[in-house]
MARPA-45880 format. One record per residue (C-alpha): x, y, z; residue in one letter. Coordinates in pm, whole numbers, m for minus. Each point is the difference from the previous one (the first is absolute). Layout:
segu xx->X yy->Y zz->Z kolti->A
...
This chain:
segu xx->11789 yy->11359 zz->9129 kolti->M
segu xx->58 yy->369 zz->m84 kolti->N
segu xx->m269 yy->229 zz->m138 kolti->E
segu xx->114 yy->6 zz->m368 kolti->P
segu xx->8 yy->m380 zz->m15 kolti->E
segu xx->m341 yy->m21 zz->164 kolti->N
segu xx->m142 yy->259 zz->m242 kolti->T
segu xx->143 yy->m184 zz->m301 kolti->S
segu xx->m145 yy->m331 zz->113 kolti->R
segu xx->m337 yy->157 zz->72 kolti->C
segu xx->m7 yy->160 zz->m346 kolti->Q
segu xx->66 yy->m339 zz->m156 kolti->G
segu xx->m284 yy->m152 zz->195 kolti->C
segu xx->m230 yy->288 zz->m90 kolti->L
segu xx->49 yy->m71 zz->m371 kolti->R
segu xx->m135 yy->m353 zz->62 kolti->C
segu xx->m321 yy->153 zz->136 kolti->F
segu xx->m28 yy->286 zz->m249 kolti->S
segu xx->m368 yy->m79 zz->m66 kolti->F
segu xx->m87 yy->99 zz->360 kolti->L
segu xx->m23 yy->350 zz->149 kolti->P
segu xx->336 yy->125 zz->125 kolti->V
segu xx->m101 yy->10 zz->367 kolti->H
segu xx->m123 yy->m361 zz->m28 kolti->F
segu xx->322 yy->m124 zz->m156 kolti->T
segu xx->216 yy->179 zz->254 kolti->R
segu xx->m195 yy->m153 zz->286 kolti->E
segu xx->20 yy->m350 zz->m152 kolti->I
segu xx->377 yy->39 zz->m31 kolti->V
segu xx->24 yy->113 zz->362 kolti->N
segu xx->m211 yy->m293 zz->119 kolti->L
segu xx->201 yy->m252 zz->m202 kolti->C
segu xx->335 yy->140 zz->115 kolti->S
segu xx->m108 yy->m60 zz->360 kolti->L
segu xx->m184 yy->m327 zz->m59 kolti->A
segu xx->284 yy->m190 zz->m170 kolti->L
segu xx->258 yy->m2 zz->282 kolti->P
segu xx->m273 yy->m51 zz->260 kolti->V
segu xx->m127 yy->m303 zz->m191 kolti->F
segu xx->350 yy->m146 zz->m30 kolti->L
segu xx->81 yy->51 zz->367 kolti->S
segu xx->m324 yy->m165 zz->116 kolti->Y
segu xx->43 yy->m282 zz->m250 kolti->L
segu xx->352 yy->m89 zz->110 kolti->F
segu xx->m105 yy->16 zz->364 kolti->D
segu xx->m286 yy->m243 zz->m64 kolti->Y
segu xx->213 yy->m234 zz->m210 kolti->L
segu xx->203 yy->m97 zz->308 kolti->I
segu xx->m294 yy->m203 zz->134 kolti->I
segu xx->m131 yy->m87 zz->m346 kolti->F
segu xx->323 yy->m181 zz->m86 kolti->V
segu xx->m43 yy->m220 zz->308 kolti->S
segu xx->m336 yy->m113 zz->m134 kolti->T
segu xx->146 yy->m69 zz->m343 kolti->V
segu xx->282 yy->m218 zz->136 kolti->F
segu xx->m217 yy->m183 zz->254 kolti->C
segu xx->m268 yy->m65 zz->m261 kolti->G
segu xx->231 yy->m253 zz->m162 kolti->H
segu xx->63 yy->m182 zz->330 kolti->L
segu xx->m353 yy->m137 zz->19 kolti->G
segu xx->m363 yy->92 zz->60 kolti->K
segu xx->21 yy->m7 zz->381 kolti->V
segu xx->311 yy->218 zz->m2 kolti->E
segu xx->m163 yy->249 zz->m236 kolti->L
segu xx->m312 yy->18 zz->217 kolti->D
segu xx->201 yy->34 zz->319 kolti->G
segu xx->223 yy->277 zz->m134 kolti->V
segu xx->m303 yy->175 zz->m153 kolti->T
segu xx->m179 yy->10 zz->335 kolti->L
segu xx->320 yy->96 zz->183 kolti->A
segu xx->68 yy->297 zz->m227 kolti->T
segu xx->m366 yy->98 zz->27 kolti->A
segu xx->15 yy->5 zz->380 kolti->V
segu xx->331 yy->190 zz->m10 kolti->I
segu xx->m157 yy->256 zz->m233 kolti->S
segu xx->m312 yy->41 zz->214 kolti->V
segu xx->152 yy->16 zz->348 kolti->M
segu xx->355 yy->101 zz->m83 kolti->G
segu xx->94 yy->194 zz->m311 kolti->I
segu xx->m349 yy->149 zz->m37 kolti->G
segu xx->6 yy->138 zz->353 kolti->I
segu xx->336 yy->162 zz->m67 kolti->G
segu xx->m112 yy->156 zz->m327 kolti->Y
segu xx->m320 yy->127 zz->160 kolti->G
segu xx->171 yy->163 zz->297 kolti->L
segu xx->271 yy->150 zz->m219 kolti->S
segu xx->m253 yy->195 zz->m207 kolti->T
segu xx->3 yy->262 zz->275 kolti->A
segu xx->336 yy->95 zz->m151 kolti->C
segu xx->m177 yy->90 zz->m324 kolti->D
segu xx->m157 yy->292 zz->183 kolti->T
segu xx->265 yy->94 zz->254 kolti->L
segu xx->321 yy->m39 zz->m202 kolti->I
segu xx->m140 yy->153 zz->m318 kolti->S
segu xx->m136 yy->296 zz->200 kolti->Q
segu xx->328 yy->59 zz->182 kolti->A
segu xx->203 yy->m32 zz->m321 kolti->F
segu xx->m233 yy->232 zz->m188 kolti->G
segu xx->27 yy->255 zz->280 kolti->A
segu xx->379 yy->m11 zz->m24 kolti->G
segu xx->34 yy->m141 zz->351 kolti->N
segu xx->259 yy->m261 zz->m92 kolti->L
segu xx->100 yy->m71 zz->360 kolti->H
segu xx->m355 yy->m113 zz->74 kolti->L
segu xx->11 yy->m251 zz->m287 kolti->V
segu xx->270 yy->m190 zz->185 kolti->G
segu xx->m180 yy->27 zz->334 kolti->V
segu xx->m323 yy->m140 zz->m146 kolti->I
segu xx->194 yy->m282 zz->m166 kolti->T
segu xx->161 yy->m91 zz->332 kolti->Q
segu xx->m339 yy->9 zz->170 kolti->K
segu xx->m147 yy->m227 zz->m268 kolti->A
segu xx->285 yy->m251 zz->37 kolti->I
segu xx->m52 yy->m27 zz->375 kolti->L
segu xx->m379 yy->m34 zz->m23 kolti->I
segu xx->12 yy->m261 zz->m275 kolti->L
segu xx->264 yy->m204 zz->181 kolti->L
segu xx->m228 yy->m5 zz->304 kolti->L
segu xx->m286 yy->m106 zz->m227 kolti->A
segu xx->205 yy->m306 zz->m99 kolti->C
segu xx->m59 yy->m153 zz->344 kolti->L
segu xx->m381 yy->m38 zz->m17 kolti->P
segu xx->34 yy->m108 zz->m363 kolti->C
segu xx->234 yy->m279 zz->112 kolti->C
segu xx->m247 yy->m96 zz->274 kolti->A
segu xx->m255 yy->m71 zz->m270 kolti->F
segu xx->234 yy->m159 zz->m251 kolti->L
segu xx->140 yy->m260 zz->240 kolti->I
segu xx->m353 yy->m140 zz->29 kolti->N
segu xx->m52 yy->m37 zz->m375 kolti->T
segu xx->m38 yy->m378 zz->12 kolti->E
segu xx->m268 yy->12 zz->271 kolti->S
segu xx->m194 yy->268 zz->m185 kolti->I
segu xx->10 yy->m192 zz->m329 kolti->L
segu xx->m117 yy->m318 zz->173 kolti->L
segu xx->m278 yy->198 zz->167 kolti->L
segu xx->m136 yy->112 zz->m338 kolti->V
segu xx->13 yy->m353 zz->m139 kolti->G
segu xx->328 yy->m22 zz->m190 kolti->Q
segu xx->167 yy->m338 zz->m30 kolti->S
segu xx->256 yy->m80 zz->274 kolti->P
segu xx->284 yy->m59 zz->m247 kolti->E
segu xx->m56 yy->330 zz->m182 kolti->V
segu xx->m28 yy->184 zz->334 kolti->A
segu xx->326 yy->m158 zz->118 kolti->R
segu xx->185 yy->110 zz->m314 kolti->V
segu xx->m141 yy->351 zz->39 kolti->S
segu xx->116 yy->28 zz->361 kolti->Q
segu xx->346 yy->m127 zz->m94 kolti->L
segu xx->32 yy->269 zz->m266 kolti->Y
segu xx->m128 yy->275 zz->233 kolti->V
segu xx->235 yy->m99 zz->284 kolti->N
segu xx->305 yy->28 zz->m222 kolti->I
segu xx->m120 yy->330 zz->m148 kolti->F
segu xx->m67 yy->171 zz->336 kolti->L
segu xx->356 yy->135 zz->47 kolti->P
segu xx->m41 yy->182 zz->m332 kolti->G
segu xx->m308 yy->197 zz->107 kolti->L
segu xx->194 yy->286 zz->171 kolti->P
segu xx->217 yy->35 zz->m311 kolti->A
segu xx->m312 yy->16 zz->m218 kolti->A
segu xx->m143 yy->277 zz->219 kolti->F
segu xx->326 yy->198 zz->m9 kolti->V
segu xx->8 yy->m25 zz->m379 kolti->F
segu xx->m359 yy->128 zz->m17 kolti->I
segu xx->99 yy->309 zz->199 kolti->I
segu xx->313 yy->51 zz->m211 kolti->E
segu xx->m221 yy->m10 zz->m309 kolti->A
segu xx->m245 yy->253 zz->146 kolti->K
segu xx->292 yy->222 zz->102 kolti->Y
segu xx->116 yy->21 zz->m362 kolti->L
segu xx->m335 yy->m18 zz->m179 kolti->Q
segu xx->m145 yy->300 zz->184 kolti->N
segu xx->302 yy->205 zz->m106 kolti->Q
segu xx->m67 yy->m94 zz->m362 kolti->G
segu xx->295 yy->m241 zz->m11 kolti->I
segu xx->m127 yy->m329 zz->m146 kolti->I
segu xx->258 yy->m146 zz->m236 kolti->W
segu xx->231 yy->m123 zz->282 kolti->P
segu xx->m287 yy->m226 zz->105 kolti->L
segu xx->m7 yy->m148 zz->m350 kolti->V
segu xx->376 yy->m63 zz->m1 kolti->I
segu xx->m16 yy->m159 zz->344 kolti->T
segu xx->m291 yy->m218 zz->m109 kolti->G
segu xx->187 yy->m130 zz->m305 kolti->V
segu xx->308 yy->m97 zz->203 kolti->V
segu xx->m202 yy->m159 zz->281 kolti->A
segu xx->m213 yy->m203 zz->m242 kolti->N
segu xx->301 yy->m138 zz->m184 kolti->L
segu xx->148 yy->m99 zz->334 kolti->L
segu xx->m332 yy->m150 zz->112 kolti->N
segu xx->m36 yy->m214 zz->m313 kolti->A
segu xx->358 yy->m124 zz->31 kolti->L
segu xx->m40 yy->m91 zz->368 kolti->I
segu xx->m332 yy->m175 zz->m66 kolti->N
segu xx->158 yy->m206 zz->m278 kolti->Y
segu xx->298 yy->m98 zz->215 kolti->I
segu xx->m206 yy->m82 zz->310 kolti->F
segu xx->m275 yy->m192 zz->m182 kolti->L
segu xx->171 yy->m174 zz->m291 kolti->F
segu xx->367 yy->m19 zz->98 kolti->V
segu xx->m22 yy->m52 zz->376 kolti->L
segu xx->m349 yy->m156 zz->m22 kolti->D
segu xx->m124 yy->189 zz->309 kolti->M
segu xx->m362 yy->11 zz->m115 kolti->G
segu xx->m245 yy->242 zz->162 kolti->V
segu xx->243 yy->102 zz->279 kolti->P
segu xx->249 yy->104 zz->m265 kolti->G
segu xx->m256 yy->220 zz->m173 kolti->S
segu xx->m96 yy->165 zz->330 kolti->A
segu xx->366 yy->59 zz->87 kolti->A
segu xx->58 yy->154 zz->m343 kolti->A
segu xx->m295 yy->232 zz->57 kolti->N
segu xx->138 yy->108 zz->338 kolti->T
segu xx->345 yy->68 zz->m146 kolti->I
segu xx->m161 yy->198 zz->m280 kolti->S
segu xx->m186 yy->225 zz->244 kolti->Q
segu xx->329 yy->88 zz->167 kolti->Y
segu xx->166 yy->52 zz->m337 kolti->S
segu xx->m270 yy->251 zz->m98 kolti->L
segu xx->47 yy->203 zz->318 kolti->A
segu xx->380 yy->m18 zz->1 kolti->I
segu xx->51 yy->72 zz->m371 kolti->I
segu xx->m230 yy->303 zz->13 kolti->L
segu xx->170 yy->124 zz->319 kolti->F
segu xx->343 yy->m31 zz->m165 kolti->I
segu xx->m128 yy->181 zz->m310 kolti->Y
segu xx->m134 yy->287 zz->213 kolti->I
segu xx->326 yy->28 zz->194 kolti->R
segu xx->230 yy->m21 zz->m302 kolti->C
segu xx->m195 yy->251 zz->m210 kolti->T
segu xx->m49 yy->241 zz->290 kolti->G
segu xx->m378 yy->17 zz->m37 kolti->L
segu xx->m28 yy->23 zz->378 kolti->H
segu xx->230 yy->295 zz->63 kolti->K
segu xx->m264 yy->274 zz->m4 kolti->D
segu xx->m271 yy->m193 zz->183 kolti->T
segu xx->182 yy->m224 zz->248 kolti->W
segu xx->206 yy->192 zz->260 kolti->P
segu xx->22 yy->m312 zz->215 kolti->G
segu xx->m223 yy->m171 zz->253 kolti->W
segu xx->m182 yy->251 zz->216 kolti->S
segu xx->m212 yy->m16 zz->316 kolti->M
segu xx->m260 yy->192 zz->m201 kolti->D
segu xx->m103 yy->m330 zz->m159 kolti->C
segu xx->m154 yy->m101 zz->333 kolti->L
segu xx->m230 yy->303 zz->7 kolti->Q
segu xx->m364 yy->m1 zz->m117 kolti->E
segu xx->m52 yy->m358 zz->m102 kolti->W
segu xx->m374 yy->56 zz->28 kolti->D
segu xx->m5 yy->222 zz->m309 kolti->S
segu xx->171 yy->m270 zz->m204 kolti->F
segu xx->m223 yy->m280 zz->132 kolti->I
segu xx->m320 yy->199 zz->m59 kolti->H
segu xx->91 yy->15 zz->m367 kolti->L
segu xx->145 yy->m350 zz->m23 kolti->A
segu xx->m284 yy->m209 zz->140 kolti->I
segu xx->m283 yy->125 zz->m230 kolti->P
segu xx->230 yy->m34 zz->m301 kolti->S
segu xx->92 yy->m352 zz->108 kolti->M
segu xx->m367 yy->m97 zz->32 kolti->L
segu xx->m74 yy->139 zz->m345 kolti->M
segu xx->277 yy->m204 zz->m158 kolti->M
segu xx->m41 yy->m317 zz->203 kolti->C
segu xx->m377 yy->m15 zz->m54 kolti->A
segu xx->79 yy->m64 zz->m365 kolti->E
segu xx->293 yy->m235 zz->58 kolti->W
segu xx->m188 yy->m207 zz->256 kolti->W
segu xx->m288 yy->m60 zz->m239 kolti->T
segu xx->216 yy->m162 zz->m266 kolti->Y
segu xx->191 yy->m207 zz->254 kolti->E
segu xx->m330 yy->m123 zz->146 kolti->I
segu xx->m78 yy->m119 zz->m350 kolti->G
segu xx->312 yy->m216 zz->10 kolti->G
segu xx->m104 yy->m155 zz->331 kolti->L
segu xx->m350 yy->m72 zz->m129 kolti->L
segu xx->140 yy->m156 zz->m318 kolti->S
segu xx->187 yy->m256 zz->207 kolti->G
segu xx->m330 yy->m112 zz->156 kolti->L
segu xx->m124 yy->m120 zz->m340 kolti->I
segu xx->301 yy->m192 zz->m125 kolti->S
segu xx->373 yy->26 zz->m57 kolti->E
segu xx->m70 yy->54 zz->m369 kolti->V
segu xx->m214 yy->305 zz->80 kolti->E
segu xx->268 yy->133 zz->234 kolti->L
segu xx->262 yy->m42 zz->m270 kolti->G
segu xx->m221 yy->176 zz->m253 kolti->A
segu xx->m58 yy->284 zz->246 kolti->Q
segu xx->374 yy->37 zz->57 kolti->S
segu xx->59 yy->33 zz->m375 kolti->V
segu xx->m281 yy->253 zz->m45 kolti->V
segu xx->104 yy->202 zz->303 kolti->Y
segu xx->363 yy->0 zz->m113 kolti->G
segu xx->m99 yy->134 zz->m341 kolti->L
segu xx->m231 yy->256 zz->160 kolti->A
segu xx->282 yy->124 zz->223 kolti->N
segu xx->233 yy->44 zz->m297 kolti->I
segu xx->m268 yy->177 zz->m202 kolti->A
segu xx->m80 yy->222 zz->298 kolti->Y
segu xx->351 yy->145 zz->m21 kolti->M
segu xx->m90 yy->175 zz->m328 kolti->F
segu xx->m295 yy->209 zz->121 kolti->P
segu xx->162 yy->61 zz->338 kolti->I
segu xx->263 yy->199 zz->m187 kolti->G
segu xx->m273 yy->229 zz->m129 kolti->F
segu xx->m161 yy->m11 zz->344 kolti->S
segu xx->308 yy->150 zz->162 kolti->V
segu xx->49 yy->240 zz->m291 kolti->A
segu xx->m363 yy->114 zz->19 kolti->G
segu xx->29 yy->40 zz->374 kolti->N
segu xx->306 yy->223 zz->m36 kolti->V
segu xx->m143 yy->212 zz->m281 kolti->R
segu xx->m344 yy->45 zz->157 kolti->V
segu xx->146 yy->70 zz->343 kolti->G
segu xx->245 yy->259 zz->m132 kolti->N
segu xx->m266 yy->174 zz->m205 kolti->A
segu xx->m253 yy->7 zz->283 kolti->M
segu xx->261 yy->128 zz->243 kolti->G
segu xx->81 yy->280 zz->m244 kolti->A
segu xx->m368 yy->82 zz->m48 kolti->G
segu xx->12 yy->m95 zz->m370 kolti->D
segu xx->m342 yy->m166 zz->m24 kolti->V
segu xx->5 yy->m39 zz->m379 kolti->A
segu xx->336 yy->m177 zz->9 kolti->Q
segu xx->m117 yy->m230 zz->280 kolti->A
segu xx->m310 yy->m103 zz->m196 kolti->K
segu xx->207 yy->m60 zz->m313 kolti->L
segu xx->252 yy->m215 zz->189 kolti->S
segu xx->m277 yy->m201 zz->163 kolti->A
segu xx->m176 yy->m76 zz->m327 kolti->K
segu xx->312 yy->m82 zz->m199 kolti->L
segu xx->145 yy->m228 zz->269 kolti->S
segu xx->m318 yy->m209 zz->m14 kolti->I
segu xx->1 yy->m1 zz->m381 kolti->I
segu xx->363 yy->m114 zz->m4 kolti->C
segu xx->m76 yy->m281 zz->245 kolti->A
segu xx->m298 yy->m120 zz->m206 kolti->V
segu xx->215 yy->2 zz->m314 kolti->S
segu xx->259 yy->m212 zz->177 kolti->V
segu xx->m275 yy->m241 zz->109 kolti->A
segu xx->m105 yy->m55 zz->m361 kolti->V
segu xx->358 yy->m77 zz->m104 kolti->V
segu xx->44 yy->m237 zz->294 kolti->L
segu xx->m318 yy->m190 zz->m81 kolti->A
segu xx->127 yy->m54 zz->m354 kolti->T
segu xx->349 yy->m112 zz->109 kolti->V
segu xx->m118 yy->m238 zz->272 kolti->F
segu xx->m274 yy->m136 zz->m222 kolti->G
segu xx->236 yy->m89 zz->m285 kolti->S
segu xx->274 yy->m149 zz->220 kolti->S
segu xx->m192 yy->m153 zz->291 kolti->R
segu xx->128 yy->m353 zz->m62 kolti->N
segu xx->364 yy->106 zz->3 kolti->V
segu xx->m51 yy->217 zz->309 kolti->I
segu xx->m173 yy->m284 zz->186 kolti->A
segu xx->292 yy->m235 zz->m65 kolti->Y
segu xx->236 yy->245 zz->171 kolti->I
segu xx->m179 yy->m76 zz->327 kolti->F
segu xx->m26 yy->m378 zz->m23 kolti->T
segu xx->23 yy->m297 zz->m237 kolti->N
segu xx->m314 yy->m154 zz->154 kolti->D
segu xx->m237 yy->m21 zz->m298 kolti->K
segu xx->m314 yy->m5 zz->218 kolti->V
segu xx->83 yy->331 zz->164 kolti->I
segu xx->116 yy->128 zz->m336 kolti->W
segu xx->m344 yy->m63 zz->m151 kolti->G
segu xx->m196 yy->143 zz->293 kolti->E
segu xx->136 yy->351 zz->m25 kolti->N
segu xx->m73 yy->69 zz->m368 kolti->M
segu xx->m325 yy->191 zz->55 kolti->N
segu xx->127 yy->215 zz->286 kolti->Y
segu xx->308 yy->177 zz->m135 kolti->Y
segu xx->m184 yy->317 zz->m106 kolti->F
segu xx->m167 yy->65 zz->338 kolti->F
segu xx->253 yy->262 zz->93 kolti->L
segu xx->m45 yy->298 zz->221 kolti->Q
segu xx->79 yy->322 zz->m183 kolti->T
segu xx->m267 yy->269 zz->8 kolti->N
segu xx->m34 yy->1 zz->378 kolti->Q
segu xx->373 yy->64 zz->40 kolti->A
segu xx->m10 yy->308 zz->m221 kolti->A
segu xx->m318 yy->146 zz->150 kolti->S
segu xx->135 yy->m73 zz->348 kolti->G
segu xx->293 yy->229 zz->m76 kolti->S
segu xx->m241 yy->290 zz->m30 kolti->I
segu xx->m119 yy->m65 zz->354 kolti->V
segu xx->358 yy->32 zz->127 kolti->K
segu xx->65 yy->311 zz->m206 kolti->G
segu xx->m310 yy->161 zz->149 kolti->L
segu xx->106 yy->m98 zz->354 kolti->A
segu xx->m321 yy->m200 zz->47 kolti->K
segu xx->142 yy->m328 zz->125 kolti->Q
segu xx->m297 yy->m55 zz->230 kolti->K
segu xx->m230 yy->m15 zz->m301 kolti->I
segu xx->237 yy->m247 zz->m163 kolti->G
segu xx->9 yy->m217 zz->311 kolti->A
segu xx->m380 yy->m9 zz->31 kolti->V
segu xx->m28 yy->m70 zz->m374 kolti->C
segu xx->241 yy->m294 zz->28 kolti->N
segu xx->m164 yy->m147 zz->310 kolti->L
segu xx->m354 yy->23 zz->m137 kolti->V
segu xx->97 yy->m104 zz->m352 kolti->G
segu xx->199 yy->m308 zz->98 kolti->Y
segu xx->m167 yy->m120 zz->319 kolti->Y
segu xx->m363 yy->100 zz->m57 kolti->A
segu xx->m13 yy->m70 zz->m374 kolti->V
segu xx->297 yy->m186 zz->m148 kolti->G
segu xx->61 yy->m271 zz->259 kolti->C
segu xx->m368 yy->m94 zz->58 kolti->P
segu xx->m68 yy->m26 zz->m373 kolti->I
segu xx->327 yy->m178 zz->m74 kolti->G
segu xx->m38 yy->m254 zz->282 kolti->I
segu xx->m361 yy->m69 zz->m97 kolti->S
segu xx->93 yy->m64 zz->m362 kolti->L
segu xx->307 yy->m197 zz->106 kolti->M
segu xx->m178 yy->m251 zz->226 kolti->F
segu xx->m379 yy->25 zz->m36 kolti->A
segu xx->2 yy->38 zz->m379 kolti->A
segu xx->307 yy->m230 zz->m28 kolti->K
segu xx->181 yy->239 zz->m232 kolti->W
segu xx->330 yy->m49 zz->180 kolti->G
segu xx->272 yy->257 zz->m60 kolti->I
segu xx->m202 yy->152 zz->m282 kolti->F
segu xx->m273 yy->93 zz->249 kolti->G
segu xx->247 yy->151 zz->245 kolti->L
segu xx->159 yy->224 zz->m261 kolti->W
segu xx->m342 yy->95 zz->m136 kolti->T
segu xx->m94 yy->135 zz->342 kolti->G
segu xx->329 yy->186 zz->35 kolti->L
segu xx->m35 yy->151 zz->m346 kolti->L
segu xx->m350 yy->123 zz->84 kolti->I
segu xx->147 yy->161 zz->311 kolti->S
segu xx->283 yy->169 zz->m191 kolti->V
segu xx->m242 yy->119 zz->m269 kolti->F
segu xx->m236 yy->157 zz->255 kolti->L
segu xx->288 yy->167 zz->183 kolti->Q
segu xx->130 yy->145 zz->m327 kolti->S
segu xx->m345 yy->131 zz->m92 kolti->V
segu xx->m40 yy->158 zz->345 kolti->F
segu xx->339 yy->171 zz->m15 kolti->L
segu xx->m52 yy->122 zz->m356 kolti->I
segu xx->m342 yy->143 zz->92 kolti->V
segu xx->168 yy->166 zz->298 kolti->L
segu xx->255 yy->145 zz->m238 kolti->L
segu xx->m264 yy->158 zz->m223 kolti->F
segu xx->m230 yy->114 zz->282 kolti->K
segu xx->279 yy->140 zz->213 kolti->L
segu xx->15 yy->370 zz->77 kolti->N
segu xx->359 yy->32 zz->m112 kolti->W
segu xx->40 yy->359 zz->113 kolti->K
segu xx->m111 yy->m86 zz->353 kolti->K
segu xx->215 yy->m313 zz->m1 kolti->A
segu xx->299 yy->209 zz->m106 kolti->S
segu xx->m51 yy->233 zz->294 kolti->E
segu xx->m28 yy->m297 zz->236 kolti->E
segu xx->322 yy->m153 zz->m130 kolti->V
segu xx->187 yy->328 zz->33 kolti->R
segu xx->m116 yy->40 zz->360 kolti->N
segu xx->80 yy->m349 zz->123 kolti->I
segu xx->176 yy->18 zz->335 kolti->G
segu xx->316 yy->m207 zz->m2 kolti->F
segu xx->179 yy->m124 zz->311 kolti->P
segu xx->232 yy->244 zz->168 kolti->S
segu xx->314 yy->73 zz->m194 kolti->I
segu xx->326 yy->106 zz->152 kolti->K
segu xx->102 yy->330 zz->m149 kolti->K
segu xx->297 yy->199 zz->130 kolti->D
segu xx->14 yy->m202 zz->319 kolti->G
segu xx->m367 yy->19 zz->98 kolti->G
segu xx->m293 yy->m232 zz->m56 kolti->Y
segu xx->m276 yy->169 zz->m192 kolti->I
segu xx->m343 yy->m156 zz->1 kolti->E
segu xx->m185 yy->m3 zz->m328 kolti->G
segu xx->229 yy->67 zz->m292 kolti->C
segu xx->m151 yy->39 zz->m345 kolti->D
segu xx->232 yy->25 zz->m297 kolti->A
segu xx->m157 yy->115 zz->m328 kolti->I
segu xx->190 yy->m70 zz->m318 kolti->N
segu xx->m77 yy->177 zz->m325 kolti->A
segu xx->70 yy->m251 zz->m275 kolti->T
segu xx->5 yy->52 zz->m374 kolti->D
segu xx->m122 yy->m243 zz->m268 kolti->M
segu xx->339 yy->m170 zz->m19 kolti->D
segu xx->m3 yy->m81 zz->369 kolti->G
segu xx->286 yy->240 zz->74 kolti->L
segu xx->m34 yy->196 zz->322 kolti->V
segu xx->9 yy->371 zz->m80 kolti->N
segu xx->m92 yy->145 zz->334 kolti->E
segu xx->m32 yy->m129 zz->352 kolti->E
segu xx->m180 yy->176 zz->281 kolti->T
segu xx->m23 yy->m126 zz->354 kolti->E
segu xx->m294 yy->96 zz->218 kolti->V
segu xx->90 yy->m72 zz->361 kolti->L
segu xx->m237 yy->11 zz->292 kolti->V
segu xx->238 yy->90 zz->276 kolti->A
segu xx->m133 yy->m197 zz->292 kolti->T
segu xx->309 yy->m118 zz->181 kolti->V
segu xx->m27 yy->m348 zz->145 kolti->R
segu xx->210 yy->m88 zz->300 kolti->V
segu xx->224 yy->m300 zz->m52 kolti->Q
segu xx->m39 yy->m290 zz->238 kolti->L
segu xx->289 yy->m30 zz->248 kolti->P
segu xx->239 yy->m291 zz->m32 kolti->L
segu xx->m140 yy->m186 zz->301 kolti->S
segu xx->m353 yy->10 zz->m141 kolti->V
segu xx->124 yy->m109 zz->m342 kolti->L
segu xx->186 yy->m296 zz->147 kolti->V
segu xx->m310 yy->m101 zz->198 kolti->L
segu xx->m240 yy->26 zz->m294 kolti->R
segu xx->221 yy->m167 zz->m257 kolti->R
segu xx->94 yy->m263 zz->256 kolti->G
segu xx->m369 yy->m74 zz->54 kolti->L
segu xx->m46 yy->m28 zz->m376 kolti->A
segu xx->286 yy->m250 zz->m21 kolti->L
segu xx->m136 yy->m192 zz->300 kolti->A
segu xx->m345 yy->m20 zz->m161 kolti->T
segu xx->143 yy->m140 zz->m321 kolti->M
segu xx->207 yy->m254 zz->196 kolti->L
segu xx->m311 yy->m108 zz->193 kolti->V
segu xx->m181 yy->m58 zz->m330 kolti->L
segu xx->292 yy->m208 zz->m125 kolti->L
segu xx->4 yy->m198 zz->324 kolti->A
segu xx->m373 yy->m58 zz->m36 kolti->A
segu xx->54 yy->m140 zz->m349 kolti->G
segu xx->274 yy->m231 zz->125 kolti->L
segu xx->m224 yy->m115 zz->287 kolti->S
segu xx->m284 yy->m82 zz->m239 kolti->V
segu xx->237 yy->m199 zz->m220 kolti->K
segu xx->139 yy->m191 zz->298 kolti->F
segu xx->m349 yy->m71 zz->138 kolti->F
segu xx->m136 yy->m123 zz->m334 kolti->L
segu xx->307 yy->m214 zz->m61 kolti->K
segu xx->m56 yy->m178 zz->331 kolti->R
C-alpha cells in the first residue's frame, strides 16, 4: 500500500474515533492495521487442526476424544516447540532487517530452518510414544489407540509445519503479513475438501483426517514458498544458501529456549487440562475439547493486538520515545479488553449453535454451556508488553508461577476434591490468568520507562555480518513517528570482530548436534519397542 492510500484510510478511521484525542486515535488505527492481518494469519493456521476436530466429532465420541488428545499432544510436543524456538527470529530477523542488513535476514532464516528441522527428531521421539503416555495417565485404551494412530500418520507433516513457521517469521518480521493470510485461505479450503473426501466419500475415518492434516501442512509450506518465489519477496534477503548459516548457533539457541519455555508453559497447562478431563469421564473430555476449541479461536483476536502492541512498544522503546511506548502499551490492553467484551456477548448468545459445530452428541452439547466465556484475553495483551520491553525472563517466571503454583493446584483441587469438574479446572486457570494480568499491569505502571528505554536501546544482539566481518553486539536504533513510518535509522556497532569457526570445526559441531538428535530419536523408538513387547 502506498503512502497516500494509507493516509486516506487512516483519515477515514480517525473520523470514526473523533471523540478521542488525536494521538489516541492515530495509535488505535496503527494497532488495528497491524492486528487484523496478524489475527487472520493465526486463525487460518489454527483452523487446519480445528477442522479435523469438527469432522471427527461427527464420527463418534471415541473418535472425537482420540483426535482431541492427539491434536493436544501434537500442539504440546510438536507445533508448540516449533513456535517457541522460532520466536528467536522475532529478535534476530527484525533487528537485521531494521539495520538494513538484508543479507543477514536470509542467513538467520537458513539457520532457523536447520535448527528447527533438527528439533523435529526429539519431538518425534516423544510423539511416537503418545499411546503409552496416555495410558500412563489413565486414559482409556481405545481413546489412546485412536490418538496414536492419528499422531503416527501426522508425523511426516511435522517438518513441513516447522518450515512454514520459519517462512511466516521470515515475512512477518519484515512487516509482510498479508501473504500469510492468502496462503491460509487457500490451504484451509484445500484442507476442508480433503477432509470431506477422505472421511465421507472414501470413508477413511480418523486415518483420513490425519492424512488430510499432513497434506495441509505441506500445502501451507509449499504455497507460501511459491508465493515468495513468484513475487520476488526473497530477492533482497536471500542470496542463496551460505555456510554462514552454520556459524553461531549458540546465539540463536540462547534466545530460542527461554522464549520456548515462556510459550510452552502456557500451552502445556491447557493441554494438561484436557488430559485431566479424560480421567473424569468421556463427557467431561468432550466438554473440555469444545471449551478449549472456542478459547483457541477467541485467543486469535487478542493475539493480534498482542503482536501489534509488541511491535509498537518495541519500536518506541528502541527509539527512546517513552511517551509513545506507554501510550501503545495502554491502548493495546484497552483494545484487547474491548474485544473480550464483544467475544463474551457473541459466544454467550450463540453457544448452542457453536457447540453443535463440534458434535451432535447432546450430552456433550449441554455440558459446555457454562464454559464458553472463560477465554484468555487480558494476559495475551499484557504479555505483549513484556516482549516489547525485552523482559522475556519476567514473562517466563510469571507464566510458570501463575500456572503451576496457582492455576493448576487450584483448578485440580476444585476439579476433583470439590467435584466441580471442568468448571473447577477453568476457574483455577482463570484465577491464574487474572493474577498474571494484574502483575503485568502493575509492572507497567510501576516501571521506570526511561531506564527501560535505555536498556532496550543497549541490548547486545548476536554478531552480525557487516561488510564481510562478524561484529559482536550490534544495536540498531530506529526513530519512528506516530504513523509507524521509519524516518531515520542509526546503527551503533561495537566493533569487536569475532573469528569464524573453520569448516572442520563446523562440520564436527553440527555433526555432533545431528548425532545427538538422532540418539534421542533412537531412544524414543527403543522405549516404544520395549513397551510394546
